[in-house]
N, C-alpha and C positions, 0 to 999 in steps of 0.2 A: 551629589546624585540624590538629593533630598526629595525633589518633587518629580515623579515620573513624567509629568506633562513636560518639564523642561528636558528630559532626555532627547538626544544624547548630550545636549549642552555643548560645551566648547571642545570636548574630546571624544566624538563618537567611538573611536577605535578603544579607548580606555573603557567606556561604558559596556560595549559588547564584549571586550576581553573580561570584564567583571562579572557579567552575566554567564558566559561560558565557564569561567572558574568556579561559580557558585553551584552551577546546575548541571553541567555535562557529566562531571563524574558520577553522580547520583543517578543520571538518566541511564548512563551506560551500564551500570551495575544493576538497575532495575531490569533493563530489557536483557541483559545477559542471563539473570535469574529466571526470565520468563521466555525461554526459547530464542532469543535473538541473537544477533552478532553485533560487533563493533560498528559495521557497516550500516546496519539497521539503526543503530543508536545514532550515528551521525546524520542520517537522513530524516528520522524523526525529530532530532533536535533542530535541524534546520527548518523543518516545516513548522514545528511548535513556535520557534522564534519568530517566523514570519507572521504566523497568526496571532501572536501576542502582541507583536509590534503594531500591527494593523488595528488590532482592537484598543491597544493604548492611543494610537493616534486618531481613532474614531470617537474616543471618549467612552468606551465600554469598559475601561479599567481606570480606577484612580486609588491612589494608595502610595505606600512607601516601597522603598527597594526590597526589603524582606517580602512584602506582601506580592510584589510582581514577580519575585523568584518562585513562591508557591504558586502562583498564578501560571506562570510558564511551565512548572513541572507538572501540574493538572493537565493542562493543554497537551503535554508530550505524552503523558500517560494515556490520556483519552485517545490520542492518535495511535499509540501502539495497541491498546486494546481492540481498537477499532480494525486494525491491520490483521490482528490475531483472529478476530472473528471472521472477516473476509476471508481469510485463508481456511478457516475451519469450514467455511460453507463450501469451499472447493474441495472438501475431504482431505487435506493435508494431515499428515500424523506429526505429532510432535514428539521430540526426544525426552522432554522434561515433563513428566507425569503430573505433578502437583500444580503446574500453571493452569490447568483447565478449572480449577476451582476459582481462581481470580477472574477467568472469563465468563463465568455462569452468572454473574450479576445481570439482572434483568434491566436495570437502568444505568445510564452511562455516567450520571452524577455519583461519584464515590464519597462517601463521608468517611469521618474517622470511625464510626460505628461499623461500617461496612468493612473497612480496611482490618479493623480488630477481628471481626468475624471471619474473614478471609485467612488470617494468621491463625486463628484458632483452628479453623478447618485444615490448613495445612498441617499444623503440628499435630492434630488428632490423626490425619491420614498417615502421618510418617510414625505415629505410635503403633500403628497396626502392624501384625505379623507379615513376614514375607509372602505367604501365599495369598492373604487377603489383598495386600498391595498389588501382586501380580493379577489376580483375577479382577479386581476392581479396575485396575489400569488398562487391562487389555479390554475390558468390556466399555468402560466409559471414555477412556482417553484414545485409544486406538480403534474404538468402534468395532471390536470383533464380535461376532455372533456367539451365543452360547456354545452352539455346536463347534465352531472353530475353536473356542477356547478348550472345550471338552477333549477334541481329538488331540490337540497339542499337549495335553496334560495326561492323556490316557483315561480319562474319565468318562462317564455318561454324561449327556447334557443336562439330565435331571439332577445329577451330582453336583455340578457346576452351578446350576440354578440354586440349589440350596446353599452352596457355598457362599454365592454372591449375596443371597438373602442374609445369612448369618454375619457376613463381614459387614454389610451396610448397618446392620443392628448394632455390631461391635463399633463401628465408626460412630454412630449416633450416641451411643453411651459415653464413649470417650469425649466426643465434642461436648456433649452436656455437662459432663463432670469438669471439663476445663471451662466451660461457661460459668458453672457455679464458683469455681475458684477465682473467676475475675469479678466476683460480686454481681452477676447477672442471673436472669432467669427467675 
């Protein structure tokens, strides 16, 4: 499988099996980490493989096997992000709080820098105290109002507003420190 234009070559089943073995475990892990299920991963992989294969046959991709695997992974990733965004528009609530940071990208083209930024943001969020993670999680992920959060915690709305502000400042500080630690900023 040196030249993708020759794919599937003499043994299409072997080519598909190799693509599956190289990419599906990664995709399933990625989707499970971002509020998905094994069934979601199977569906997204199938859709992504079809789209990548069509692009290959139409000449929109040229490169080696490893590059095609990376191309397939990006297509699958974009399809998953698109599905999550679509679900968010329908106001679905997600059980995994941190995944929303990955969804917040304005552009669908995800570069390595953007992935690093997302990882830094995830680790910064994880470094917050429990109260901050709870308040920010309820406000930004579950889209609860300040009044709802205040009632659930036995606080005033003004108090929760102050806590949210302080937590955001703390998140910003942690994030910037981590950014500096990576030789950036």
